[in-house]
C-alpha positions, 0 to 999 in steps of 0.5 A: 454049518450045513448047506443043502445043495438041490441038484437037478438033472439036465433034462430039468435043465434044458426045459428049463432053459428052454421055456425062458427062451420059448416066454421071450419068443411066446412075448414077441410073437402070440402074446398080442393074439393070444393073451399074456396067459395063452387065455385066449382073445374072445371067439377070435382067437384060440386059448393055449391053455387046451391040453387035449387039443393040443396033446391030440394034436403035437406032432402038427403045433409047429407046421402051425407056427411055422406056416399057419394055418386058416380054416377052422378048430374046435378049442377047448370046446369052443369054434374059432376060424380065423386065421394065424399067419405064418412065422419067420420062427427058427426050429428052436425057437419052436421048441421053446414055443412051444416048451413054455407053453406046454410047463410055463402056461399049462403047468406039463414037464415035456419038452418038445425038443429041436430034433422033435420040431425039425422031424414035424417041420419035415411033415408038414402039409 
């Protein structure tokens, strides 16, 4: 009997680890407002499924999560004007969360590394 072994490269393993941890962060901190599948909550809270918005704002997403936001945002063709509170999430938790949103909610392939999140947090306005 021959066994087939599937090998994953280090990036795939790291992405999977980040996504699993990110799901826990999402369920604890984000799901109540943004929905179980990131679908948002009507006109109150935006969906996390607008890949164009996420790609366009990639460098500011960590800042939005860490420091919150207020004012109008246009997501998925709809305008939202509710404040999002700041979080006490660590940089690694933000990296986990963003990787989960990108890879599991939106079926993307890109990981958000700790280094990328830390760099982006240094540039928050």
